Every structure is written in C-alpha cells, then in structure tokens.
Jmol script that loads the backbone (N, CA, C; Angstrom):
load data "model"
ATOM      1  N   UNK A   1      31.266  16.133  -0.296  1.00  0.00           N
ATOM      2  CA  UNK A   1      31.339  14.875   0.380  1.00  0.00           C
ATOM      3  C   UNK A   1      30.007  14.145   0.395  1.00  0.00           C
ATOM      4  N   UNK A   2      28.919  14.847   0.426  1.00  0.00           N
ATOM      5  CA  UNK A   2      27.612  14.202   0.417  1.00  0.00           C
ATOM      6  C   UNK A   2      27.392  13.385  -0.856  1.00  0.00           C
ATOM      7  N   UNK A   3      27.832  13.899  -1.985  1.00  0.00           N
ATOM      8  CA  UNK A   3      27.662  13.198  -3.246  1.00  0.00           C
ATOM      9  C   UNK A   3      28.492  11.924  -3.243  1.00  0.00           C
ATOM     10  N   UNK A   4      29.689  12.003  -2.749  1.00  0.00           N
ATOM     11  CA  UNK A   4      30.561  10.839  -2.705  1.00  0.00           C
ATOM     12  C   UNK A   4      29.991   9.777  -1.770  1.00  0.00           C
ATOM     13  N   UNK A   5      29.469  10.186  -0.638  1.00  0.00           N
ATOM     14  CA  UNK A   5      28.878   9.245   0.312  1.00  0.00           C
ATOM     15  C   UNK A   5      27.628   8.591  -0.275  1.00  0.00           C
ATOM     16  N   UNK A   6      26.802   9.362  -0.948  1.00  0.00           N
ATOM     17  CA  UNK A   6      25.602   8.826  -1.598  1.00  0.00           C
ATOM     18  C   UNK A   6      25.975   7.833  -2.688  1.00  0.00           C
ATOM     19  N   UNK A   7      27.032   8.156  -3.427  1.00  0.00           N
ATOM     20  CA  UNK A   7      27.487   7.253  -4.478  1.00  0.00           C
ATOM     21  C   UNK A   7      27.964   5.926  -3.884  1.00  0.00           C
ATOM     22  N   UNK A   8      28.730   6.016  -2.810  1.00  0.00           N
ATOM     23  CA  UNK A   8      29.209   4.799  -2.145  1.00  0.00           C
ATOM     24  C   UNK A   8      28.046   4.005  -1.564  1.00  0.00           C
ATOM     25  N   UNK A   9      27.098   4.702  -0.956  1.00  0.00           N
ATOM     26  CA  UNK A   9      25.940   4.040  -0.370  1.00  0.00           C
ATOM     27  C   UNK A   9      25.107   3.357  -1.455  1.00  0.00           C
ATOM     28  N   UNK A  10      24.931   4.015  -2.581  1.00  0.00           N
ATOM     29  CA  UNK A  10      24.192   3.432  -3.695  1.00  0.00           C
ATOM     30  C   UNK A  10      24.889   2.198  -4.236  1.00  0.00           C
ATOM     31  N   UNK A  11      26.197   2.238  -4.390  1.00  0.00           N
ATOM     32  CA  UNK A  11      26.971   1.084  -4.844  1.00  0.00           C
ATOM     33  C   UNK A  11      26.879  -0.064  -3.861  1.00  0.00           C
ATOM     34  N   UNK A  12      26.899   0.260  -2.573  1.00  0.00           N
ATOM     35  CA  UNK A  12      26.803  -0.773  -1.531  1.00  0.00           C
ATOM     36  C   UNK A  12      25.424  -1.447  -1.567  1.00  0.00           C
ATOM     37  N   UNK A  13      24.372  -0.664  -1.783  1.00  0.00           N
ATOM     38  CA  UNK A  13      23.017  -1.210  -1.868  1.00  0.00           C
ATOM     39  C   UNK A  13      22.903  -2.137  -3.086  1.00  0.00           C
ATOM     40  N   UNK A  14      23.460  -1.729  -4.195  1.00  0.00           N
ATOM     41  CA  UNK A  14      23.436  -2.567  -5.392  1.00  0.00           C
ATOM     42  C   UNK A  14      24.206  -3.860  -5.130  1.00  0.00           C
ATOM     43  N   UNK A  15      25.365  -3.764  -4.497  1.00  0.00           N
ATOM     44  CA  UNK A  15      26.165  -4.939  -4.169  1.00  0.00           C
ATOM     45  C   UNK A  15      25.372  -5.888  -3.255  1.00  0.00           C
ATOM     46  N   UNK A  16      24.713  -5.352  -2.250  1.00  0.00           N
ATOM     47  CA  UNK A  16      23.912  -6.187  -1.346  1.00  0.00           C
ATOM     48  C   UNK A  16      22.746  -6.848  -2.082  1.00  0.00           C
ATOM     49  N   UNK A  17      22.129  -6.137  -2.982  1.00  0.00           N
ATOM     50  CA  UNK A  17      21.019  -6.681  -3.755  1.00  0.00           C
ATOM     51  C   UNK A  17      21.488  -7.845  -4.625  1.00  0.00           C
ATOM     52  N   UNK A  18      22.596  -7.655  -5.295  1.00  0.00           N
ATOM     53  CA  UNK A  18      23.149  -8.729  -6.131  1.00  0.00           C
ATOM     54  C   UNK A  18      23.526  -9.934  -5.271  1.00  0.00           C
ATOM     55  N   UNK A  19      24.142  -9.679  -4.133  1.00  0.00           N
ATOM     56  CA  UNK A  19      24.525 -10.768  -3.232  1.00  0.00           C
ATOM     57  C   UNK A  19      23.287 -11.526  -2.748  1.00  0.00           C
ATOM     58  N   UNK A  20      22.217 -10.797  -2.421  1.00  0.00           N
ATOM     59  CA  UNK A  20      20.977 -11.431  -1.955  1.00  0.00           C
ATOM     60  C   UNK A  20      20.370 -12.299  -3.059  1.00  0.00           C
ATOM     61  N   UNK A  21      20.359 -11.811  -4.284  1.00  0.00           N
ATOM     62  CA  UNK A  21      19.826 -12.579  -5.410  1.00  0.00           C
ATOM     63  C   UNK A  21      20.642 -13.852  -5.621  1.00  0.00           C
ATOM     64  N   UNK A  22      21.950 -13.743  -5.550  1.00  0.00           N
ATOM     65  CA  UNK A  22      22.814 -14.919  -5.715  1.00  0.00           C
ATOM     66  C   UNK A  22      22.541 -15.935  -4.605  1.00  0.00           C
ATOM     67  N   UNK A  23      22.402 -15.482  -3.382  1.00  0.00           N
ATOM     68  CA  UNK A  23      22.127 -16.379  -2.258  1.00  0.00           C
ATOM     69  C   UNK A  23      20.786 -17.082  -2.446  1.00  0.00           C
ATOM     70  N   UNK A  24      19.769 -16.354  -2.853  1.00  0.00           N
ATOM     71  CA  UNK A  24      18.451 -16.954  -3.081  1.00  0.00           C
ATOM     72  C   UNK A  24      18.535 -18.000  -4.193  1.00  0.00           C
ATOM     73  N   UNK A  25      19.246 -17.704  -5.266  1.00  0.00           N
ATOM     74  CA  UNK A  25      19.393 -18.667  -6.361  1.00  0.00           C
ATOM     75  C   UNK A  25      20.129 -19.922  -5.900  1.00  0.00           C
ATOM     76  N   UNK A  26      21.163 -19.767  -5.112  1.00  0.00           N
ATOM     77  CA  UNK A  26      21.897 -20.922  -4.593  1.00  0.00           C
ATOM     78  C   UNK A  26      20.991 -21.774  -3.715  1.00  0.00           C
ATOM     79  N   UNK A  27      20.202 -21.141  -2.869  1.00  0.00           N
ATOM     80  CA  UNK A  27      19.263 -21.870  -2.004  1.00  0.00           C
ATOM     81  C   UNK A  27      18.245 -22.631  -2.846  1.00  0.00           C
ATOM     82  N   UNK A  28      17.708 -22.006  -3.881  1.00  0.00           N
ATOM     83  CA  UNK A  28      16.739 -22.671  -4.754  1.00  0.00           C
ATOM     84  C   UNK A  28      17.353 -23.872  -5.479  1.00  0.00           C
ATOM     85  N   UNK A  29      18.578 -23.729  -5.936  1.00  0.00           N
ATOM     86  CA  UNK A  29      19.257 -24.844  -6.609  1.00  0.00           C
ATOM     87  C   UNK A  29      19.480 -25.993  -5.630  1.00  0.00           C
ATOM     88  N   UNK A  30      19.896 -25.676  -4.420  1.00  0.00           N
ATOM     89  CA  UNK A  30      20.112 -26.714  -3.403  1.00  0.00           C
ATOM     90  C   UNK A  30      18.801 -27.438  -3.092  1.00  0.00           C
ATOM     91  N   UNK A  31      17.724 -26.705  -2.926  1.00  0.00           N
ATOM     92  CA  UNK A  31      16.426 -27.329  -2.654  1.00  0.00           C
ATOM     93  C   UNK A  31      15.979 -28.214  -3.814  1.00  0.00           C
ATOM     94  N   UNK A  32      16.197 -27.758  -5.043  1.00  0.00           N
ATOM     95  CA  UNK A  32      15.816 -28.549  -6.218  1.00  0.00           C
ATOM     96  C   UNK A  32      16.630 -29.837  -6.274  1.00  0.00           C
ATOM     97  N   UNK A  33      17.915 -29.761  -5.986  1.00  0.00           N
ATOM     98  CA  UNK A  33      18.756 -30.959  -5.978  1.00  0.00           C
ATOM     99  C   UNK A  33      18.334 -31.930  -4.878  1.00  0.00           C
ATOM    100  N   UNK A  34      17.991 -31.403  -3.708  1.00  0.00           N
ATOM    101  CA  UNK A  34      17.524 -32.271  -2.621  1.00  0.00           C
ATOM    102  C   UNK A  34      16.230 -32.970  -3.010  1.00  0.00           C
ATOM    103  N   UNK A  35      15.327 -32.251  -3.641  1.00  0.00           N
ATOM    104  CA  UNK A  35      14.060 -32.848  -4.072  1.00  0.00           C
ATOM    105  C   UNK A  35      14.312 -33.926  -5.114  1.00  0.00           C
ATOM    106  N   UNK A  36      15.226 -33.674  -6.041  1.00  0.00           N
ATOM    107  CA  UNK A  36      15.552 -34.655  -7.069  1.00  0.00           C
ATOM    108  C   UNK A  36      16.155 -35.907  -6.431  1.00  0.00           C
ATOM    109  N   UNK A  37      17.042 -35.733  -5.498  1.00  0.00           N
ATOM    110  CA  UNK A  37      17.680 -36.878  -4.834  1.00  0.00           C
ATOM    111  C   UNK A  37      16.644 -37.695  -4.070  1.00  0.00           C
ATOM    112  N   UNK A  38      15.726 -37.028  -3.390  1.00  0.00           N
ATOM    113  CA  UNK A  38      14.692 -37.733  -2.628  1.00  0.00           C
ATOM    114  C   UNK A  38      13.680 -38.430  -3.529  1.00  0.00           C
ATOM    115  N   UNK A  39      13.570 -38.024  -4.785  1.00  0.00           N
ATOM    116  CA  UNK A  39      12.587 -38.625  -5.685  1.00  0.00           C
ATOM    117  C   UNK A  39      13.130 -39.864  -6.390  1.00  0.00           C
ATOM    118  N   UNK A  40      14.290 -40.331  -6.014  1.00  0.00           N
ATOM    119  CA  UNK A  40      14.902 -41.493  -6.649  1.00  0.00           C
ATOM    120  C   UNK A  40      13.979 -42.704  -6.606  1.00  0.00           C
ATOM    121  N   UNK A  41      13.355 -42.957  -5.457  1.00  0.00           N
ATOM    122  CA  UNK A  41      12.470 -44.123  -5.352  1.00  0.00           C
ATOM    123  C   UNK A  41      11.255 -43.983  -6.269  1.00  0.00           C
ATOM    124  N   UNK A  42      10.738 -42.778  -6.408  1.00  0.00           N
ATOM    125  CA  UNK A  42       9.587 -42.543  -7.282  1.00  0.00           C
ATOM    126  C   UNK A  42       9.986 -42.789  -8.741  1.00  0.00           C
ATOM    127  N   UNK A  43      11.165 -42.314  -9.128  1.00  0.00           N
ATOM    128  CA  UNK A  43      11.629 -42.519 -10.500  1.00  0.00           C
ATOM    129  C   UNK A  43      11.856 -44.003 -10.780  1.00  0.00           C
ATOM    130  N   UNK A  44      12.404 -44.724  -9.813  1.00  0.00           N
ATOM    131  CA  UNK A  44      12.619 -46.163  -9.994  1.00  0.00           C
ATOM    132  C   UNK A  44      11.290 -46.899 -10.096  1.00  0.00           C
ATOM    133  N   UNK A  45      10.317 -46.511  -9.276  1.00  0.00           N
ATOM    134  CA  UNK A  45       8.994 -47.144  -9.307  1.00  0.00           C
ATOM    135  C   UNK A  45       8.326 -46.897 -10.654  1.00  0.00           C
ATOM    136  N   UNK A  46       8.440 -45.677 -11.173  1.00  0.00           N
ATOM    137  CA  UNK A  46       7.856 -45.374 -12.472  1.00  0.00           C
ATOM    138  C   UNK A  46       8.499 -46.233 -13.556  1.00  0.00           C
ATOM    139  N   UNK A  47       9.800 -46.409 -13.490  1.00  0.00           N
ATOM    140  CA  UNK A  47      10.482 -47.262 -14.452  1.00  0.00           C
ATOM    141  C   UNK A  47      10.015 -48.703 -14.354  1.00  0.00           C
ATOM    142  N   UNK A  48       9.776 -49.184 -13.131  1.00  0.00           N
ATOM    143  CA  UNK A  48       9.307 -50.552 -12.943  1.00  0.00           C
ATOM    144  C   UNK A  48       7.907 -50.716 -13.513  1.00  0.00           C
ATOM    145  N   UNK A  49       7.047 -49.745 -13.252  1.00  0.00           N
ATOM    146  CA  UNK A  49       5.673 -49.813 -13.765  1.00  0.00           C
ATOM    147  C   UNK A  49       5.673 -49.760 -15.285  1.00  0.00           C
ATOM    148  N   UNK A  50       6.509 -48.915 -15.868  1.00  0.00           N
ATOM    149  CA  UNK A  50       6.579 -48.821 -17.321  1.00  0.00           C
ATOM    150  C   UNK A  50       7.016 -50.158 -17.916  1.00  0.00           C
ATOM    151  N   UNK A  51       8.027 -50.768 -17.323  1.00  0.00           N
ATOM    152  CA  UNK A  51       8.470 -52.076 -17.814  1.00  0.00           C
ATOM    153  C   UNK A  51       7.371 -53.104 -17.629  1.00  0.00           C
ATOM    154  N   UNK A  52       6.640 -53.010 -16.530  1.00  0.00           N
ATOM    155  CA  UNK A  52       5.579 -53.975 -16.281  1.00  0.00           C
ATOM    156  C   UNK A  52       4.468 -53.855 -17.322  1.00  0.00           C
ATOM    157  N   UNK A  53       4.126 -52.627 -17.726  1.00  0.00           N
ATOM    158  CA  UNK A  53       3.109 -52.459 -18.762  1.00  0.00           C
ATOM    159  C   UNK A  53       3.608 -53.073 -20.066  1.00  0.00           C
ATOM    160  N   UNK A  54       4.857 -52.817 -20.397  1.00  0.00           N
ATOM    161  CA  UNK A  54       5.431 -53.405 -21.607  1.00  0.00           C
ATOM    162  C   UNK A  54       5.438 -54.920 -21.548  1.00  0.00           C
ATOM    163  N   UNK A  55       5.777 -55.454 -20.385  1.00  0.00           N
ATOM    164  CA  UNK A  55       5.782 -56.908 -20.223  1.00  0.00           C
ATOM    165  C   UNK A  55       4.376 -57.474 -20.358  1.00  0.00           C
ATOM    166  N   UNK A  56       3.391 -56.772 -19.811  1.00  0.00           N
ATOM    167  CA  UNK A  56       2.000 -57.233 -19.909  1.00  0.00           C
ATOM    168  C   UNK A  56       1.532 -57.210 -21.369  1.00  0.00           C
ATOM    169  N   UNK A  57       1.904 -56.169 -22.096  1.00  0.00           N
ATOM    170  CA  UNK A  57       1.518 -56.089 -23.506  1.00  0.00           C
ATOM    171  C   UNK A  57       2.161 -57.212 -24.309  1.00  0.00           C
ATOM    172  N   UNK A  58       3.443 -57.448 -24.059  1.00  0.00           N
ATOM    173  CA  UNK A  58       4.139 -58.512 -24.789  1.00  0.00           C
ATOM    174  C   UNK A  58       3.574 -59.888 -24.429  1.00  0.00           C
ATOM    175  N   UNK A  59       3.297 -60.108 -23.143  1.00  0.00           N
ATOM    176  CA  UNK A  59       2.756 -61.400 -22.709  1.00  0.00           C
ATOM    177  C   UNK A  59       1.409 -61.676 -23.382  1.00  0.00           C
ATOM    178  N   UNK A  60       0.564 -60.654 -23.461  1.00  0.00           N
ATOM    179  CA  UNK A  60      -0.738 -60.839 -24.102  1.00  0.00           C
ATOM    180  C   UNK A  60      -0.602 -61.055 -25.601  1.00  0.00           C
ATOM    181  N   UNK A  61       0.332 -60.354 -26.217  1.00  0.00           N
ATOM    182  CA  UNK A  61       0.542 -60.539 -27.660  1.00  0.00           C
ATOM    183  C   UNK A  61       1.026 -61.957 -27.949  1.00  0.00           C
ATOM    184  N   UNK A  62       1.987 -62.426 -27.166  1.00  0.00           N
ATOM    185  CA  UNK A  62       2.503 -63.778 -27.410  1.00  0.00           C
ATOM    186  C   UNK A  62       1.462 -64.839 -27.031  1.00  0.00           C
ATOM    187  N   UNK A  63       0.661 -64.556 -26.019  1.00  0.00           N
ATOM    188  CA  UNK A  63      -0.421 -65.480 -25.645  1.00  0.00           C
ATOM    189  C   UNK A  63      -1.388 -65.666 -26.811  1.00  0.00           C
ATOM    190  N   UNK A  64      -1.645 -64.587 -27.515  1.00  0.00           N
ATOM    191  CA  UNK A  64      -2.561 -64.633 -28.666  1.00  0.00           C
ATOM    192  C   UNK A  64      -1.854 -65.056 -29.947  1.00  0.00           C
ATOM    193  N   UNK A  65      -0.553 -65.365 -29.847  1.00  0.00           N
ATOM    194  CA  UNK A  65       0.238 -65.806 -31.003  1.00  0.00           C
ATOM    195  C   UNK A  65       0.201 -64.784 -32.149  1.00  0.00           C
ATOM    196  N   UNK A  66       0.414 -63.527 -31.789  1.00  0.00           N
ATOM    197  CA  UNK A  66       0.424 -62.445 -32.775  1.00  0.00           C
ATOM    198  C   UNK A  66       1.826 -61.873 -32.882  1.00  0.00           C
ATOM    199  N   UNK A  67       2.153 -61.375 -34.059  1.00  0.00           N
ATOM    200  CA  UNK A  67       3.425 -60.683 -34.236  1.00  0.00           C
ATOM    201  C   UNK A  67       3.220 -59.196 -33.970  1.00  0.00           C
ATOM    202  N   UNK A  68       4.325 -58.502 -33.737  1.00  0.00           N
ATOM    203  CA  UNK A  68       4.227 -57.051 -33.554  1.00  0.00           C
ATOM    204  C   UNK A  68       3.669 -56.401 -34.815  1.00  0.00           C
ATOM    205  N   UNK A  69       4.046 -56.905 -35.950  1.00  0.00           N
ATOM    206  CA  UNK A  69       3.565 -56.339 -37.211  1.00  0.00           C
ATOM    207  C   UNK A  69       2.052 -56.515 -37.345  1.00  0.00           C
ATOM    208  N   UNK A  70       1.543 -57.695 -36.980  1.00  0.00           N
ATOM    209  CA  UNK A  70       0.105 -57.927 -37.055  1.00  0.00           C
ATOM    210  C   UNK A  70      -0.641 -56.991 -36.109  1.00  0.00           C
ATOM    211  N   UNK A  71      -0.132 -56.848 -34.891  1.00  0.00           N
ATOM    212  CA  UNK A  71      -0.763 -55.944 -33.912  1.00  0.00           C
ATOM    213  C   UNK A  71      -0.764 -54.518 -34.459  1.00  0.00           C
ATOM    214  N   UNK A  72       0.368 -54.092 -34.991  1.00  0.00           N
ATOM    215  CA  UNK A  72       0.487 -52.732 -35.518  1.00  0.00           C
ATOM    216  C   UNK A  72      -0.519 -52.480 -36.641  1.00  0.00           C
ATOM    217  N   UNK A  73      -0.617 -53.413 -37.576  1.00  0.00           N
ATOM    218  CA  UNK A  73      -1.561 -53.253 -38.692  1.00  0.00           C
ATOM    219  C   UNK A  73      -3.003 -53.274 -38.197  1.00  0.00           C
ATOM    220  N   UNK A  74      -3.276 -54.080 -37.183  1.00  0.00           N
ATOM    221  CA  UNK A  74      -4.643 -54.211 -36.678  1.00  0.00           C
ATOM    222  C   UNK A  74      -5.155 -52.944 -36.011  1.00  0.00           C
ATOM    223  N   UNK A  75      -4.256 -52.229 -35.321  1.00  0.00           N
ATOM    224  CA  UNK A  75      -4.723 -51.028 -34.618  1.00  0.00           C
ATOM    225  C   UNK A  75      -4.291 -49.736 -35.302  1.00  0.00           C
ATOM    226  N   UNK A  76      -3.557 -49.869 -36.416  1.00  0.00           N
ATOM    227  CA  UNK A  76      -3.216 -48.685 -37.210  1.00  0.00           C
ATOM    228  C   UNK A  76      -2.036 -47.882 -36.710  1.00  0.00           C
ATOM    229  N   UNK A  77      -1.007 -48.569 -36.204  1.00  0.00           N
ATOM    230  CA  UNK A  77       0.222 -47.889 -35.795  1.00  0.00           C
ATOM    231  C   UNK A  77       1.400 -48.601 -36.450  1.00  0.00           C
ATOM    232  N   UNK A  78       2.596 -48.080 -36.236  1.00  0.00           N
ATOM    233  CA  UNK A  78       3.782 -48.725 -36.809  1.00  0.00           C
ATOM    234  C   UNK A  78       4.237 -49.877 -35.915  1.00  0.00           C
ATOM    235  N   UNK A  79       4.978 -50.793 -36.510  1.00  0.00           N
ATOM    236  CA  UNK A  79       5.531 -51.898 -35.732  1.00  0.00           C
ATOM    237  C   UNK A  79       6.501 -51.364 -34.689  1.00  0.00           C
ATOM    238  N   UNK A  80       7.209 -50.277 -35.028  1.00  0.00           N
ATOM    239  CA  UNK A  80       8.149 -49.668 -34.090  1.00  0.00           C
ATOM    240  C   UNK A  80       7.424 -49.142 -32.849  1.00  0.00           C
ATOM    241  N   UNK A  81       6.204 -48.629 -33.037  1.00  0.00           N
ATOM    242  CA  UNK A  81       5.427 -48.146 -31.887  1.00  0.00           C
ATOM    243  C   UNK A  81       5.112 -49.304 -30.945  1.00  0.00           C
ATOM    244  N   UNK A  82       4.701 -50.431 -31.495  1.00  0.00           N
ATOM    245  CA  UNK A  82       4.403 -51.607 -30.678  1.00  0.00           C
ATOM    246  C   UNK A  82       5.665 -52.057 -29.946  1.00  0.00           C
ATOM    247  N   UNK A  83       6.788 -52.048 -30.645  1.00  0.00           N
ATOM    248  CA  UNK A  83       8.060 -52.434 -30.043  1.00  0.00           C
ATOM    249  C   UNK A  83       8.421 -51.507 -28.877  1.00  0.00           C
ATOM    250  N   UNK A  84       8.223 -50.202 -29.061  1.00  0.00           N
ATOM    251  CA  UNK A  84       8.521 -49.233 -27.995  1.00  0.00           C
ATOM    252  C   UNK A  84       7.614 -49.443 -26.794  1.00  0.00           C
ATOM    253  N   UNK A  85       6.347 -49.756 -27.025  1.00  0.00           N
ATOM    254  CA  UNK A  85       5.430 -50.010 -25.914  1.00  0.00           C
ATOM    255  C   UNK A  85       5.876 -51.230 -25.124  1.00  0.00           C
ATOM    256  N   UNK A  86       6.261 -52.283 -25.851  1.00  0.00           N
ATOM    257  CA  UNK A  86       6.642 -53.524 -25.187  1.00  0.00           C
ATOM    258  C   UNK A  86       7.984 -53.418 -24.474  1.00  0.00           C
ATOM    259  N   UNK A  87       8.861 -52.573 -24.972  1.00  0.00           N
ATOM    260  CA  UNK A  87      10.163 -52.404 -24.322  1.00  0.00           C
ATOM    261  C   UNK A  87      10.101 -51.387 -23.183  1.00  0.00           C
ATOM    262  N   UNK A  88       8.996 -50.652 -23.077  1.00  0.00           N
ATOM    263  CA  UNK A  88       8.858 -49.657 -22.022  1.00  0.00           C
ATOM    264  C   UNK A  88       9.441 -48.311 -22.379  1.00  0.00           C
ATOM    265  N   UNK A  89       9.886 -48.140 -23.627  1.00  0.00           N
ATOM    266  CA  UNK A  89      10.442 -46.861 -24.067  1.00  0.00           C
ATOM    267  C   UNK A  89       9.374 -45.783 -24.109  1.00  0.00           C
ATOM    268  N   UNK A  90       8.151 -46.180 -24.483  1.00  0.00           N
ATOM    269  CA  UNK A  90       7.031 -45.242 -24.493  1.00  0.00           C
ATOM    270  C   UNK A  90       5.766 -45.992 -24.101  1.00  0.00           C
ATOM    271  N   UNK A  91       4.731 -45.246 -23.832  1.00  0.00           N
ATOM    272  CA  UNK A  91       3.447 -45.832 -23.442  1.00  0.00           C
ATOM    273  C   UNK A  91       2.411 -45.574 -24.526  1.00  0.00           C
ATOM    274  N   UNK A  92       1.501 -46.521 -24.746  1.00  0.00           N
ATOM    275  CA  UNK A  92       0.444 -46.286 -25.740  1.00  0.00           C
ATOM    276  C   UNK A  92      -0.549 -45.242 -25.229  1.00  0.00           C
ATOM    277  N   UNK A  93      -1.167 -44.539 -26.153  1.00  0.00           N
ATOM    278  CA  UNK A  93      -2.215 -43.596 -25.772  1.00  0.00           C
ATOM    279  C   UNK A  93      -3.405 -44.388 -25.232  1.00  0.00           C
ATOM    280  N   UNK A  94      -4.330 -43.701 -24.628  1.00  0.00           N
ATOM    281  CA  UNK A  94      -5.507 -44.368 -24.067  1.00  0.00           C
ATOM    282  C   UNK A  94      -6.283 -45.100 -25.156  1.00  0.00           C
ATOM    283  N   UNK A  95      -6.453 -44.460 -26.304  1.00  0.00           N
ATOM    284  CA  UNK A  95      -7.211 -45.115 -27.378  1.00  0.00           C
ATOM    285  C   UNK A  95      -6.471 -46.351 -27.894  1.00  0.00           C
ATOM    286  N   UNK A  96      -5.141 -46.277 -27.992  1.00  0.00           N
ATOM    287  CA  UNK A  96      -4.375 -47.442 -28.423  1.00  0.00           C
ATOM    288  C   UNK A  96      -4.400 -48.541 -27.365  1.00  0.00           C
ATOM    289  N   UNK A  97      -4.384 -48.170 -26.099  1.00  0.00           N
ATOM    290  CA  UNK A  97      -4.454 -49.160 -25.027  1.00  0.00           C
ATOM    291  C   UNK A  97      -5.791 -49.898 -25.070  1.00  0.00           C
ATOM    292  N   UNK A  98      -6.860 -49.156 -25.327  1.00  0.00           N
ATOM    293  CA  UNK A  98      -8.179 -49.786 -25.460  1.00  0.00           C
ATOM    294  C   UNK A  98      -8.226 -50.706 -26.676  1.00  0.00           C
ATOM    295  N   UNK A  99      -7.613 -50.268 -27.775  1.00  0.00           N
ATOM    296  CA  UNK A  99      -7.585 -51.098 -28.984  1.00  0.00           C
ATOM    297  C   UNK A  99      -6.769 -52.367 -28.750  1.00  0.00           C
ATOM    298  N   UNK A 100      -5.661 -52.257 -28.033  1.00  0.00           N
ATOM    299  CA  UNK A 100      -4.841 -53.428 -27.729  1.00  0.00           C
ATOM    300  C   UNK A 100      -5.615 -54.422 -26.864  1.00  0.00           C
ATOM    301  N   UNK A 101      -6.275 -53.913 -25.833  1.00  0.00           N
ATOM    302  CA  UNK A 101      -7.052 -54.790 -24.954  1.00  0.00           C
ATOM    303  C   UNK A 101      -8.131 -55.509 -25.756  1.00  0.00           C
ATOM    304  N   UNK A 102      -8.809 -54.780 -26.620  1.00  0.00           N
ATOM    305  CA  UNK A 102      -9.849 -55.367 -27.463  1.00  0.00           C
ATOM    306  C   UNK A 102      -9.259 -56.439 -28.387  1.00  0.00           C
ATOM    307  N   UNK A 103      -8.118 -56.144 -28.983  1.00  0.00           N
ATOM    308  CA  UNK A 103      -7.458 -57.086 -29.883  1.00  0.00           C
ATOM    309  C   UNK A 103      -7.035 -58.356 -29.146  1.00  0.00           C
ATOM    310  N   UNK A 104      -6.579 -58.196 -27.905  1.00  0.00           N
ATOM    311  CA  UNK A 104      -6.126 -59.341 -27.115  1.00  0.00           C
ATOM    312  C   UNK A 104      -7.283 -60.081 -26.431  1.00  0.00           C
ATOM    313  N   UNK A 105      -8.489 -59.563 -26.593  1.00  0.00           N
ATOM    314  CA  UNK A 105      -9.663 -60.234 -26.044  1.00  0.00           C
ATOM    315  C   UNK A 105      -9.809 -60.106 -24.541  1.00  0.00           C
ATOM    316  N   UNK A 106      -9.301 -59.011 -23.986  1.00  0.00           N
ATOM    317  CA  UNK A 106      -9.462 -58.753 -22.552  1.00  0.00           C
ATOM    318  C   UNK A 106      -9.922 -57.317 -22.367  1.00  0.00           C
ATOM    319  N   UNK A 107     -10.400 -57.016 -21.183  1.00  0.00           N
ATOM    320  CA  UNK A 107     -10.820 -55.634 -20.929  1.00  0.00           C
ATOM    321  C   UNK A 107      -9.585 -54.796 -20.627  1.00  0.00           C
ATOM    322  N   UNK A 108      -9.699 -53.511 -20.864  1.00  0.00           N
ATOM    323  CA  UNK A 108      -8.594 -52.606 -20.561  1.00  0.00           C
ATOM    324  C   UNK A 108      -8.292 -52.642 -19.069  1.00  0.00           C
ATOM    325  N   UNK A 109      -9.321 -52.788 -18.267  1.00  0.00           N
ATOM    326  CA  UNK A 109      -9.137 -52.866 -16.818  1.00  0.00           C
ATOM    327  C   UNK A 109      -8.285 -54.077 -16.446  1.00  0.00           C
ATOM    328  N   UNK A 110      -8.580 -55.222 -17.062  1.00  0.00           N
ATOM    329  CA  UNK A 110      -7.780 -56.426 -16.783  1.00  0.00           C
ATOM    330  C   UNK A 110      -6.343 -56.262 -17.260  1.00  0.00           C
ATOM    331  N   UNK A 111      -6.165 -55.594 -18.386  1.00  0.00           N
ATOM    332  CA  UNK A 111      -4.823 -55.362 -18.895  1.00  0.00           C
ATOM    333  C   UNK A 111      -4.039 -54.489 -17.919  1.00  0.00           C
ATOM    334  N   UNK A 112      -4.685 -53.441 -17.406  1.00  0.00           N
ATOM    335  CA  UNK A 112      -4.004 -52.550 -16.478  1.00  0.00           C
ATOM    336  C   UNK A 112      -3.811 -53.193 -15.101  1.00  0.00           C
ATOM    337  N   UNK A 113      -4.662 -54.125 -14.725  1.00  0.00           N
ATOM    338  CA  UNK A 113      -4.490 -54.821 -13.458  1.00  0.00           C
ATOM    339  C   UNK A 113      -3.216 -55.656 -13.460  1.00  0.00           C
ATOM    340  N   UNK A 114      -2.796 -56.119 -14.640  1.00  0.00           N
ATOM    341  CA  UNK A 114      -1.569 -56.889 -14.742  1.00  0.00           C
ATOM    342  C   UNK A 114      -0.351 -56.029 -14.408  1.00  0.00           C
ATOM    343  N   UNK A 115      -0.496 -54.716 -14.535  1.00  0.00           N
ATOM    344  CA  UNK A 115       0.609 -53.802 -14.263  1.00  0.00           C
ATOM    345  C   UNK A 115       0.809 -53.620 -12.767  1.00  0.00           C
ATOM    346  N   UNK A 116      -0.258 -53.668 -12.008  1.00  0.00           N
ATOM    347  CA  UNK A 116      -0.171 -53.387 -10.577  1.00  0.00           C
ATOM    348  C   UNK A 116       0.650 -54.368  -9.831  1.00  0.00           C
TER     349      UNK A 116
END
end "model"
wireframe off; spacefill off
backbone 0.3
color backbone group
C-alpha cells in the first residue's frame, strides 16, 4: 500500500505543478493583453508623429520644388524610400534625415521641430 500511495501522491504533485504552470501562463497572457489595450493611446500618438514627419518631409520637398526622384538621387536612395518616408510607412535613418535637411536648406533641428 505504501507504493500505491506514493504513486498517487507523486501523480497528484505533478498534476498540481502542471495546473500551477497553466495558471501562471494565463495570468501572464492576461497582463500582456491589459498592457496592450492600455497602450492604445501611445500607439496612436506614434502613428500621428510618423505621419507628421512624413508630412514635414513632403512639405519641404514641395516647397523646394523637388521631385521624389530628384531627392532620391541627391541623397543616394531609391525613389521608393523617399515615398515611404513621406507616407509614414518608414522613417529615414539619422544620416538620411541630416542629408534631407541639408538638401532642403534647413537644419535637422528645424525639420524635427515641425514634427512636434
């Protein structure tokens, strides 16, 4: 009987361990979902800022009467890259942002101030 009781006790301990792991995982998933839901305003703000940078880049390009192709050739990137920056799909690297500001005849600081 001792062997049978030990076997049952061992199975019960394993069952409790598995149950505890499942409960911890469920709690972690719930916390992650709550954090994601609460970050909605941050995600929207980031999207607004990204669009604003693209709008600032496009406004400066059109102010200087340049085409996307001319800008791309001037700083050594593809026209599609310039298009993505202006649409907010992607952001230019720091070196490209500095090159754009230089090409548009403004400081990088002034270009970034337009985003704020």
